[in-house]
C-alpha positions in Angstrom: -2.5 -16.0 2.3 -0.2 -16.5 -0.7 3.2 -16.7 1.0 4.8 -15.4 -2.2 3.0 -12.0 -1.8 5.2 -9.1 -0.9 4.1 -5.6 0.2 6.5 -2.8 -0.7 6.0 0.4 1.2 7.8 3.7 1.9 10.0 3.1 5.0 10.9 6.8 5.3 7.2 7.8 5.7 5.8 7.7 9.2 2.2 7.6 7.9 3.1 4.6 5.8 4.8 2.8 8.7 1.9 3.6 11.0 -0.6 2.3 8.4 1.4 -0.9 8.0 1.6 -1.3 11.8 -2.2 -0.9 12.0 -2.6 -3.6 9.4 -0.2 -5.9 11.3 -2.1 -5.3 14.5 -5.6 -5.7 13.0 -5.4 -8.1 10.0 -4.7 -11.8 10.5 -3.4 -12.5 7.1 -0.4 -10.4 6.2 2.0 -10.8 3.3 5.7 -10.4 3.8 6.6 -6.7 3.7 9.7 -4.6 3.1 10.5 -0.9 2.8 11.4 0.0 -0.8 14.6 1.6 0.5 15.9 -1.9 1.3 15.3 -3.7 -2.0 16.6 -3.5 -5.6 13.6 -2.0 -7.3 14.7 -3.3 -10.7 14.3 -6.8 -9.4 10.6 -6.1 -9.1 10.3 -4.0 -12.2 9.4 -0.9 -10.2 10.8 2.6 -10.4 11.6 5.0 -7.6 8.6 7.1 -8.7 6.4 4.0 -8.5 7.3 3.3 -4.9 7.4 6.9 -3.7 3.8 7.5 -4.8 2.0 4.3 -3.8 2.3 1.1 -1.9 2.8 -2.1 -4.0 1.7 -5.6 -3.5 3.5 -8.2 -5.6 1.8 -11.6 -6.0 3.7 -13.9 -8.3 4.0 -12.0 -11.6 1.1 -9.6 -10.8 1.7 -6.1 -9.5 -1.0 -4.2 -7.6 -0.4 -0.6 -6.7 -2.2 1.8 -4.5 -5.9 1.1 -3.9 -5.7 -2.2 -5.7 -3.0 -3.3 -3.2 -5.1 -2.3 -0.3 -8.2 -4.0 -1.8 -6.2 -7.3 -2.3 -4.9 -7.1 1.3 -8.4 -6.8 2.7 -9.9 -9.4 0.4 -7.3 -11.9 1.5 -8.5 -11.8 5.1 -10.6 -14.6 6.7 -13.0 -12.1 8.2 -16.1 -11.4 6.1 -16.0 -7.8 7.2 -12.5 -7.1 5.9 -13.3 -9.1 2.7 -16.3 -6.9 2.2 -14.2 -3.7 2.6 -11.8 -5.0 0.0 -14.6 -5.8 -2.4 -16.1 -2.3 -1.9 -12.7 -0.8 -2.7 -12.6 -2.8 -5.9 -16.2 -2.0 -6.9 -15.6 1.7 -6.6 -12.3 1.5 -8.4 -12.0 5.0 -10.0 -13.3 6.6 -6.8 -11.0 4.4 -4.6 -8.1 5.4 -6.9 -8.9 9.1 -6.4 -9.2 8.7 -2.6 -5.9 6.7 -2.5 -4.1 9.4 -4.6 -5.4 12.2 -2.3 -4.3 10.3 0.8 -0.9 9.6 -0.7 -0.4 13.2 -1.7 -1.5 14.5 1.7 0.0 11.8 3.9 2.3 14.3 5.6 -0.8 16.2 6.8 -2.6 13.2 8.2 -2.3 11.7 11.7 1.1 10.1 12.1 2.5 11.9 9.0 5.6 14.0 9.1 7.3 16.4 6.6 9.4 13.5 5.4 6.1 11.9 4.2 5.4 14.6 1.6 5.6 13.9 -2.1 7.0 16.6 -4.3 5.2 17.3 -7.5 7.0 16.5 -10.7 5.9 18.8 -13.5 
């Protein structure tokens, strides 16, 4: 695991925190992580819209958002099973992106989600 990797998530979202806790409990290799509410986003070249709509994984100068962050997290594991899951997420990139966006938009309706997890549309 690259010790310089940083996962930035929505600390006000119960679904996001529950998902992170699942990853901590089940994945052996975890990057450092922090809620976006606790960092200066400009330091990471991210906007509030960026972090309200998807999780971010920063590895050196590379930024992975949404499904790409999830794929990277799984592919960095020692378990072949989790690495395969990450590879599948990458292989089905456009589909994975659609699934991720649907989950992110509906996270307040999913198990562990709350009203605070909802994302307002910006026309």
